[in-house]
N, C-alpha and C positions, 0 to 999 in steps of 0.2 A: 660629766658627759652630757653633751647636748642631745635633746630628743630629736629624732628625725621626723616623726609624725606627731600630730596633736592627739591628746587624749580624747576619748569619745565624749567626755563631759564638757569639753571645750568647744564642741560643735564646729570643728574644722578650723580653729584659730591657732596660729603658731605662737611663738614666744613674743612677737611684737604686737600681738592682738589682731593681726589681720588674718584673713582667710588664706591658708597655705595651699600650695599646689598638691600636697599629699592628700588633703581632705577632699579637694575637688576631684582628684583622680579616683579616690575611693568611692566618692558619690557617683561618678561616671561608671565605674565598674559595677556598682550596685544597680544602677538603672539598667545597664546592659544585661545584667544577670536576670533581673525581673522581666525584661523584654524577651529574652531567650526562653524563659520558663513559660511565658504566655504564648509563644509561637509553637504551633504544632511541629513535631519533628518527624521526618521521614527517613528511613534507614538508607535507602539507596538513591535518593533524589528523584522520585517519580512525580514531582510537581510539574505543572503544565509548561513551565518555561525552561526546564532543565535540558541540558544538551543530551543527556542520556535518553530522555523521553523522546526528543526529536529524532534521534538516531533509531530508537526502537520502532517508532511509528513509520519512518521512512523505510526501514528494512522490511517491516511487515507488509507494507503496500507493494514493494517491489516483489516479494515472494508471492503475494497474491496475484499480481499481474502475470508473473511467470507461470503459475499454476493454472490460471484461466486460459493463457495462451496454449498450454499443453493439452488442454481438454478439447480444443477445437480442431477437428480433423480437416485437412485440406479436402475439398470436393474432388471427386475423380474427374479427370479431363475427358474431353470429347474423344481424344485418341484412344483412351482406355475403353470407352463404350463402342468405338468402331471395331475394336478387337474382340469385344464381348457383346455382340448384338442381342443375343437372347436375354441377357441381364438388362440391357438398355431398354428392350421392349417391355419387360416386366416393370421396370421403374417408371417408364412413361405411363403405363396403365395405372400405376399407383398414384402418380402425380395428377392424372386427369380425374380420378375419383376422390382425390383429396386426402388419401391415407399417407402420402409422402409429400414432403415439402423440402425446399432448399435449392442450392445452386446446382446440384446434380441433376435436377429435373431438366434445366435448360441444356446442360451438356448432353444428357442422354437423348433428349428430343432432337437436338441437332445431329447427333450421330445416326439416329434412326432415319431422319429426313434425308441425310446424305446417302445412306445405304439404299433407301428406297429409290432415290433419284438415279443412282448408279444402275440399279436394277431395271428401272423403266427405260433408261437410255440404251442398256444392253439389249432389251427386247425390241426397242425401236429400230436398232441397227440390224436386227435379225440374228443376233449371236445369243442364242438361248442356251 
């Protein structure tokens, strides 16, 4: 029966004395095994170039953006402050002394100015 692979003491030589494919294949497997042993292993592929990591980072950023957008309340409009003039006057006072800041200051100030202008015009026309 002919041997399929060379014996270890033959150093990869087949019956004809030449290096056989079997030995070369075994050497390649041995080199690959040593390389894999030296390479650190990660259980779920969390290295920087993995698809899983890219999806994880993209999903995290998307969730962070959504949460940040939910935290910002829309400033109340000028129409709101026209309907709630007392609240608008309090807010404008706070804006002037620096205790309140933001887009609502401009909206409340505009509502108060418009209400005061309407009141002055009514007095000018003599309809008090």
